[in-house]
Structure formats: structure tokens, C-alpha cells
N, C-alpha and C positions, 0 to 999 in steps of 0.2 A: 732664197727666203724663210726659210725655214732658222737658218743661221742668224738671218736678221733680225727676226722678230725674238729670238731668245735673247739675243747682244742687247737690243732694245729692251727688253723685261730685265735685265741685269742690269743695265742703266736708272729703267725708271719705276724697278721695284716688282712685284706681283702685281698682275692685274686682279681684278675684283671676281673673277671666276675663278683664279688660283684663291683667292683668299676664302672664297663658298667654300670650294672643296676641301680646304684646310680647316675650316669651322666644321662643316659637318664629320669630317674624319674624326677631328677631336672630338666631337659631342658621341660618335659612334665610339671611340675609344673608351670614353669616359663612362657610358652609358654599361657599355661592356664589362666594365670592374666593379660597376656598382653589388653590391649583394642584395639590396632592399630597397623599397621605394622612397625611403626617406634619402638613402645615399645616391641614387639614381638623379632626384629632383635636385639634390646639392649638388654633383657633379654636372647636369645640364646645365643649369645654373653658372655655373662659374665656365664651365667650356664657354660657351655663347656668349658670356661677359666678356671672359678675353679673347676669345677670335674677334669677336667684331669692336671691341675697344668701348663697351659700353659702362658706366661708372656702378651700374647698380641693375639688380635683378632680381624680382620677389614670383612665389608662387602662391597660388590662390586655389581652395578648392570651393567644391558648391555644397552647401550643409542641406542634406536633404531634409531637413525638419523646417528649417526656416527658409531654405530655396532662396540663398544670399553665397556670397562667395567670400569666406574665410583666409585670411592669410595662414599660410602654413610656413614656408620656409624663406631665405632671403641669400645674399651675397653680394658681397661688395657693402660700400658705406656713403653716403652721400652727407648726412649729416645725423645728428641725434635726433632730432625734432622731426626730422623724414622717417626717420625708423621709428620712431614714437608714432605717428599719425598713420604708417602704415598698418603697424600690427595691430592697432584699436580700431581699423577702418573694414566694414563690411559693403558690399555692393551689391543691390539686385540687378534682375537681369535687364542691363541696357542702362544702366548707369555707370559713368565713368567707363575710362579706357577700357577695363576689363569686363565691365558690364555689357560693353557695346561687342565684343569678342565672343562674349557669351552669346547674345542676343543674335548677333550676325551668323553664329558659327563661323568667323575668319579673320584672319592677321587684319589687325586697326593701327593704324599710325597717325600720329599727330606731330609736326614737326614743333609747337609749341603747347606742352602741359597745361599752363597757365591760362588756356582758352577755352580748355575741356570745365563748362561751368559747374558740371555734376559732379566735379570727383572732389572728394574731400583732401586731397591730397594737393591741388591745384596751389592754393595761397601758399602752403609752405616751399614745395616747390620752384614758384616764382621767388620767395624770400632766399630759398639756398641756393640757386644760379641752376635749376635741374628745366633742360628744355625739351628736348625730343623725348618722344615714349613710344614703345613700340608694343605688341599684347597680342599671343594669338591663343587659342582653344586646343584644349588636350580634351580629345575622345576615348570612348571605352565602350563598347556594342551602340556602337552609333550617336551615343547621347556626352554632351559635353559634361566631364568632370572636374574642370579645373582650367585654371589657364595661367601663363606665363609674362611678366612684361617685363621689360628692361629700360632705362632711361641713361641720357647721354647730358652731359654738362654744355653742350652745342647743337644748334641746331641742324637737323640733319636732313639731306636730302636722298633717302635711297632709292636704289634704281628697282624697275620690276625684277630683274634677276635675283637682286637682298630680300627681296620681298617674296620672293619663290624659296630662294634657301631657306629663310625662316619659316616658311608655311612647312617645309619638308622638314627642317628640324622639329617642328611642331608635332609631323605625323611621325619621327622618330621617337621622341619622348613618349607621347601616347604609347606605342607598342610597346616600347621599355617598362611604361607604369602600366600597361596594361596584364605583361605577362609576370610581372611582380605581384599585382592583385590576383591572379589566378593561382599563383604561388600562394599567396598568402590564403586565398579561397580554400585552397588544396590544404594548408594547415590548420585553417579551422576545422575545416570537414574532418581533419583526421582526430582534431583535439574533441571535436564532439561527439564522435564515434568512440573515443577512449573515454569520456566523460559517462556516454550513457552506458558503454561495455561493465565499466567499474562501477554504477549504481548496480546494473543489472547483477553484477557477479556478488556484491556485497547483501544487497537485499535477498538475493535468492538462498542466503545460508542464514537468514535472520528469523527469529520465532519469536519474536516481542516486537509490539507495535510503537514502543516508545524509543526502543533502538532503531528502527526503521525509518523513524521521522529524523532523529537524530543523523543517522548515515545518510540520508538522503539531502538532507539541510547542508549537511559538511562538504561530502561529495559535489554536489551539482555547482556550489558556490565555489568550492577550490578549481572544480574540472571546465569551469566556464568563465573563471577568473572575474567574479564578482569578490566585492569588498566587504560584504555583508546582506546575509538571509536571515530570514525569518517563517515562522510558519504561524497560522491563525487557525482557530477550531471554531467549528459555527456551534452558538451557544442559541439550541431551540427554543428556551424559554423565553429570553431577552429577542431574542431574532437578529441576532448583532454575532462579530466576527470580534473576538477576544483574540488577546497576544498570548502565546503556550511556551516557544523557546525559540531561539536567535543562533545565530552563526556567523563569527567575523567581527567586525568592528567599524564602525560609521561615526566613531566620536562619543563621548559619554552626554552630550546634548540631545542628538538623535536616539539614542537610547533610550534615556528616561520619559522622551515624548512618547517613542513606541511602546514603552513598557505600559502606560497609560493609558493608552489610544484602543478606541472602540469602532468598529464600522459598522454601517447599517448596507444593506443592500442596494448597490448603486453608487454608494459613496467612498472617494479616496480609489486609490488605485486596487486595494483588495476588495473594496465594496463591488468595485465595477466588472472584475474579475467570476466575483459571486453572482449576481445578476445575470451577466453574457454565460455564464458558463464555458468559458473559454479563456484562454491565454488573452492578456492585455499588455501591451509595452508602452511606457511615456519616455521620450526621450530628454524631458528634463521634469521631476518631477516638481520643482519648484512653480510649473506654472500649471498644476494643477491645485486650482484654487478652494477645492473642497474636502482637500485633504487635511489633518492635523500637523502632519507631518512636513508638508512643504515649507511653511518660514522657516524651519531648524535644517531641511536639509538644504536651501540656498546658503545657509549661513556654513555649515558644516561640508561645502563645496560638494554634496550628494548630486549626482546628474540624473543620467537612466538610471529605470528602473520597471521589471519585469515582475508577473504575477501569474501563478499558474494555480488552476484549481485542483482539488485531490477528490477523485470521484471514489466512493467505495460501496459497492452494491447499486452503484446506479443514483446515488446521492451525494451532493459535494459536503463535507466533513469539515474542510477547512481550505485555507487557502497557501501560498507559499512564493515569497517575494525576496527579490533579491535586486542589489542597488551596485552602482558603480559610481566613481567618482568624476566620470569623465562622459561627453556627449557620443553615446553610440547608434550606430546603426544595425538594427535587427533583422539578419538575411533570413530569408526562406530556410535553409538550411539549418540554422542556427535556432530559430522557431521550431520546427520539425522535432530538432533533436530535444528544445525542452520540452514540449508535448509528449514526446518518447519517455523524459525520466518521470513526468507526473504518470503518466500512464503507468509505469514499474512500479512505482510506490505505492499508486491506488491499486495496481493487481497484488501487491505484497501484504497490506495492507486486510485485503478481503480475502487473501490466502489465510494469515496470521488470524482475522475473525473465523474463520472458518472451521479452524483447528482449535481455536479457543472453544468453539461452542463445540466441537465432536469430544474434547476432552471430556468438557464440563457433562455431554451426554455419556460419554462413557463411564465416567465415576459415577453417575446416578446411575446408571447401569447396573454396573458392580456392585456397587450398595445394594439397590433391589433384587440381584441374583442371590449375593448374600446373606439378605433377610430370607429368601426364599428356602435357601441353603440351611437356614437355622431353625424355619418352620418345619422343612422338612424331618429335619433330624428328631426337633420336638416332637412329630407327628408319629417317628418310627422308634421314640420312647415311649410313646403312647400307647402305639400298637404294641409295643413289646407286654407293656403292662397289662394291656387288654390280654395277650395270648395266657400271662401268667394265671391270670386271675379267671378266664377261661379253662387252661387245663386245673386249677384247684376247684373250681367250680362243678367240672367233670369229676373230680376226686371225689367231692362231697357227694356230688348224686350218685354218683357210684355206690358210696357206702351205705347211701340209704337205700339203694336197691338191693343189696347185701342186707340188711337190719330188714326192711320189710320182706325178704324171703326167709328170714331166721324168725320174724312176727307170726309170718305164715305159717311156719312148720310148726310154732307152739301151739295156734291156731288151730293147726291140723290134730295135732295132740291133744289138745283140750276136746276138739271134736271126737276123738275115737273113745277120751274115758267118760264123754256125755253120752253116747252111744253103748258104751257097756253097763253106764250106770242106769240107764233106759232098760236095759235088759236086766239088771240086779233087781231094779223094783216093778218090775214086771214079775219076777220070780217071786218077789215076797211078796206080792199083793196075792198070787197064786196059793202060797203057803200059808197066808196070812185067811184066805177064804177056805182053805181047809179046816184052820183050826178053830172055826168058828166065832165063838164069842170073845173067847180068849184070845183071837189077832184079829180083832177090831181095830184094836188103838194102833197095834202095826201095820194094817192096813193103810190107815190114814198117814202113816209116816212114808210108808211107800209109794203112796200116792205124790206125796209132797216132795218126795226124792225125782219119782219121775216127771213132774212138772218143771221141778227145776232142771232136771237134763233135757227137757223137750225145748225150755225156753234158751240153756247153754249152747243148745246144737244150732237154735235159729242165731245166736247173736254169734257162732263161729263162723256161722255161713254169711252174715252180714259181710263179719270181720275178712273172710278170704276175700269174699267181693270186692271190697276195698282194698286190701293189700295187692290183689289183680288190676286194679284199677292204677294204683298206686306206681305198681311195677311197668305198666304200659307207660305212664306220665313220662317216669323217669327215663326207660328206653328213648323215647321222644326226646326228652331234654339232652340226653348222653348224643344221640344222635344230631341235636342243633348245636351243641357245643362242639360237637366233634367239624361242622361243618363252620361253624364261626371260625375254630382254630386255623382251619386250612385258607379260609379268606384274607386272617390276619397275617397268616405267612405268607401270602401272595402280596399281602399290601405292605411288608416289610420288603418282602426282594425288589417289590416295585418301588419303592422308596430309596430304595441301596441304588439303583439303578439311579434314579433321577439325581440324587444326593453326586452322586459321581460324576454324570453329566456337567450339573450346575459348579462344581469345583473344577474341572477342566474350563466351563466357561470364565468364570472367573479370571483364570490362569491366564486364556487366550486373551480376554478382553484387557488384563494389564500388562500384556504384553504389545498389544498394539496401541497402547496408549504411552507405552514406555519411549 
């Protein structure tokens, strides 16, 4: 029996089951040789088309922004007109052959594409002779991510086995694309990590705010693959964001409108970021009607944009935006990475501002210490001069004491002379009395001398008393001047210690600031 089946197969050709196995094998082989998503798609389209004899095949992906199917790749050819309408067409869920496969999450077959009235390709298909069409959905994580459709120039009546085989092919393609998507996600994750690491490494060694902004803008733009980036600083007086710097190039028109623009809170991409205090992403900048850059963006081909708030000390000081010339989907991982870079920049600017404040305070401290040091030195000089004057006063007062002692000695001598004179006057009076009338004149003179001697003695006594008082005061002044000299010396020693400490503080503060 087996021999007869084999013979009949050789005569009649391969059976449908054998063709299906060969088709699946060809798809598996083609997918195994693919190196990325695009090559896997083209390989699958070509393998299925060749295996089942279809004239044309195309791949469609779901756009997460407008939630429609957009043309991605093709294999084979029907006509230029059919290729053109295919390339420009989009399908909503449930519309056309692809839209129905998306909506039903299952393979859809039509024996005559012209009968699918809501398909924009149907009229062209009828004119160029396209008849039957088949489409199956592609899945990732349980969600339809795209479709593959194939067309034939004749009407087909595929068997349930053939339809099951095509469903199997859809599963194989889905698995392959999911695998490449995972690889691409890993690559983007690695790229994000590398970009964040690069930003961190460069900002860590930066000590200048302008340099930090420039480094962050350039590194984020190149690290994440954006074509253009710009930084906008908050103008608190006008309560708007003003352009400050840029990186990359999106064309002269886009740059011109960027340089002249300002954004209030909530207006445009930057204004929304400022108001929301969080990352803001727009798939198509041209659709942001309140953004002055939107019209120019459409002309220049600028599509997706993202904006990050830059926070320093708890306050938003500005925003940083980046743009691409293609419509992109911002994954949660990419969002987190971008937020991390903005956080790192904010921390770097905060650190730089704190360092600058510390440096300014340190410089002011150095100036203050130096001023105190100069005052201490001046006080030391004054104290030295005071010690010199005290010593001089002490010497003068000592001389005054010596002079008063000499005066006292003179007064003592005068007192002795007065006493002797008084004694001589007394003797003269006695002798005059003995002489009688002849000694009367002499007695008068003797009395006068005696009175003069008495007055001299009294005066000498007063002088001695005053000299004693002067000497006591001199001794008190000398003692006080000695105490003042000791105090001044102590002050000098203390100021010398203070001066040394201040000099050391200046040196230490300068070393810290260096």
C-alpha cells in the first residue's frame, strides 16, 4: 500500500500536505537565517509567497499612535498602481482584509478582493487582475502587532488544512519577530544604560554649569539617537521659557523658529513639561497646534519629540527637549532612562551651584580672616608703641622721683641752714642785750634774721611735705606703669598667637578652595 501511494505521488506530484510541510520548512529555514526584524519579515513574505504560489505579499504594523495598520514591507509585484496604493494605505481595526484579521485576531480569507468594499485596494485590485487574498495576524505578548497578507491572480479555494498551515506560519513569524523584538529591546536597554552611564561619568567631573548643560545635551542626543536637542531656561521675570543652547541639526527653518520662540507654562512641548513637572512625549510634533514650531516641524520632517524638566534645588530651572525625524514609540525603559539623565543633570547643577556658593563663602571668609589678621597686626603695633611709651613714661617719672629726692635734699640743707641761722640770731640777740643801748640796732637785725630763719624753716617743712607727696605719687605711677607694661606684653603675646592662628586659617581655607 505504501509503495502504491509513493508511486501515485510521483505520478500526480506532491500532495497538499507535503506542500504545506515544505512551505513550513521553508519559512522556518528562512526565519532561522534572518538577522533582524526587517530581514525576518522579508524572508517570511518571500518564503510563503514562493511556497504557495502567491503573486504578492505585504507586511503591516500597528501604529500605537493612531491605532491603524501601516504598510511596512512587501515581496513580489502585481502592478505599480497596486504597489502605490498599498504603500499609502492605512487600515483601522475591522476595515479591509488586514483590519478584519486584526479585529478577529484570526486568519481572514476572501476569494475575491474586489468584494471587500471597505478596502482601498479593492478597486485597483480588480483593474489589475488581483483576485483572492488571505491575511493572518501577528502577535506579541498576546496583542496584535501587525498582519501579513498575500494575493493571487486567480480565485482560490484553500482547504482547512491549508488555512491551518497558514495560521501555523503566522505563529512562527510572530515568534521570530517577538524574538527579534526582545533582542532589539535588549539592545535599546543596553543603549539606554550606556547613555545614562556616559552622562553620569561626564557630569561627575564637571565643575561648570554651562559645560554640564552642553555635555548633557550632546550626550543625551547622541546616546539616545535624537537628531536635535535644545535647552530652555526659565525667565522668572517674564514667566516664560527662553531658548539658551542647542545640539544637532534639524534644518535652518526649524532652528530659526526655535531661536525666536518662547513658551509659557502649559504651551507647546516645553511648556507642558514645565507645567506638569514631568517628562512629556509627543509622537508627532506637527499635531501640537499650540506649538510655534509645529508648522516648521512638518515641513522639516521632524516627528517625535520628548521634553525633560531640569530640577535644581526643588525648582524647575528649565527644560531640555529632543526630536527625531521618524515617528517613534517611547518604551517605559526609555522613559525611565531619560528621566534618570535629567535627574543626573539636575543633581550635577545642584552640586555645582553648592560648590560655587561654598567657594564664594570661602573667599569671603578668607578676606574676613585676612582683614582680622591685618587688624591684629595693627593692634600689635599699637600695643608695641604703647609699651614703648609706657617705658618712656616710666623712665621720665623715675627721673622725676630722683629730682624730687634731690630737691628734698636741698630743702633739708636749707632747713639745716635756717636752724643754724636761727641759733646765730638768738646768740646775737643775747649779745645785743648785754651791749645795752649800743646793741639795740643789732638786736633789731638779729630779730629780723631770726624771723626770716623761722619762715625759712616753715617753708622748708612745707616743701619736704610736698616732696614726700610727690615721691609717693611717683612711686604709685611707676607701679601703675609697670602693671600697664605687663598687660601690654600679655596683649602682644596673645595677639601674636591670634595672628599665627589666623595665618593658618587662611592657608587651610585656601587649600580647601583650591
